[in-house]
C-alpha positions, 0 to 999 in steps of 0.5 A: 537529544533523543535518539531513534533507530528505524529499521526497514530493509525497504522504505520509501522517502515519503514514509520516512518523511512522515515518521521524521516529521512526527518525531519532530526537531531535537530527535536524531534519527538513524535509518537502517535500510537498503533503500536509496533515501536521504538521511542518516542511513545505515546501509543494509542489504537491498530488498529483492522482491522478485520471488519468494526465494529472493525474498528469503535470501535477502531477509537472511542477509538482512538478519546477518547484517543486523547481527554484525552491526549490533556487535560493533555498536554496543556503545550506542544509545537509542531511546526508541526503535521503530521496526517496519515489517519489511522483512517480516523477521523484523519483529524478532530482530526488534526484540533483540535490539530492544534487549541490547539498547533497553529501548521500547520497540514499535512494529509497523506490520503491513506485510502479513506473513505467513498469511501471504504464503498460506494463500499463495502456496497450498502444498503440505510443507508450506502449510507446516512451515506457516503453522510454525511461523504462526507459533513464532509470531505468537511468542514474539508479538506480545513482547513488542511494546506497540504493534501498528498496522494500516487497517482495521481488517488487517488488524483482525487478520493479524490477531486471528492466528495468534494464540494471545490477542495483542493490542494493535493501533491502526494508523493509515497510509498518508497521502500528500494532498498538496502534490496530488489533487484534482486537475481539470482535464483541460488544464492537465498536460497529460490529458491534453497530450493523450487526447483525454480532455473530452473522455470519461476516463477509467484509470488503473494505475500501479502494479500489474502483478499476479495478485491484481485482476487485470484481466477482469478490467480488460474484459470490462473494457471490451464489453464497453468498447461501443461507448466511444466516450468511455476510455480505459487508461492503464499505467504501470508495470509488472508481469501482467503488462505484456498480457494487457498489451496482447489483450488490447492488440488481439481484441482491437480495443480502441477505447483502451490506452496502456502506458508504463510507469510515469516519471515523478514529475508526470505522476501527479498529472497522470494520476489526476486524469481519471474520473473513476479509479479502479483498485483491484485485489485478489479476493482471497487475500484482500483482508491482508492488504490496503492498496495505498493508491486508493488514497492517491486516487481519492486525493485526485478527486476520483470515484473508486471502484474496488474489486475486492471481497465482502470483508476487507479494508478497501471494501470498508473504506468505499462503503463507509465513506460512500466514495464509489462502488464495490465489486465483490466477485470476479465478474466482468459483466458486473464491473462493466455495468457499474462503470456504465451506471456511474458514467450515465449518472453524473450526479452520482459520480460527483457525489462519489468524487466529493465524498472521496476528497472530503474523506481523504483530506480529513483522515488520510492527508499527510498532516493528519497521519503525522499527528497520529504518529506524533501522539504515539511517539510522544508516549514513548519518548517522554 
């Protein structure tokens, strides 16, 4: 029997299920993580994303834990080691595990550090640390057997700061198209409960953090408040939830509804309530991320309006698949005009929705992504 070790301080059950499905039967998988998941779990310190300081502290605890575990488990045998960039020091830890277990190491890099710090903190000390970190990555990355990421522009961003370019394979985030799918509003319990069955729904669902331009969407909602059939629905949590609550109250937005994150059994219905899904990114950092909720919205048959930049994976996805519109600058008038245009042009809306469904089912559905991982794993487990 082949043995595989997966190391990720934080990992979702969905992503782990994709990996284990790709590995197939006859493979024993150990997962070192601080997340609550099912499987053969090696419990490591929990990930704490509340601030940069808490992240550094939990990364250090993770590093100490792996070192102790390594010393106690020298007799173990692994045929493959799969590292996830949570924490980003897993690239270095993976090389230590590779040396001990004499196994190839694969590294899924979807948290780009130090690039995130570079864009968030501009003081000279942080920039100096980032330069050292880039040099550290330049030493580590070429020694890894295979680096993966989730988008072509993200791959460019990884290579841009390396002294020696590395080969990066792009495998996108998978979406469960059996669980997330279009539901007619009349048959959707979430729409029926909240009186959305007759409305054109503009949906924002997910984190309401500092990197998400929630204000821009709220301003567009205010500009369109005279259009009684256009309803803005915000679902999520984060630092900007209170800001949205206050904005709606102060401006008297009767066309806007705000909900906390929905339970797992409600999520497929709340996600399917929209005609248009808004995905918002900070334009200066858009090339470092690809929001997974984009695929969830597409799977539910929504047109996508991306608030991003002129060169990132979200922009490329929308443009190449013709599944929506791109707002490439923080302009609420432009966003309001685009939403109104799609609302008034139902033929265009149906074209975007049809294209979104076609693309997600052929490129990003769970079974498609599992096959991509399976092909890659076979190369290292022969």
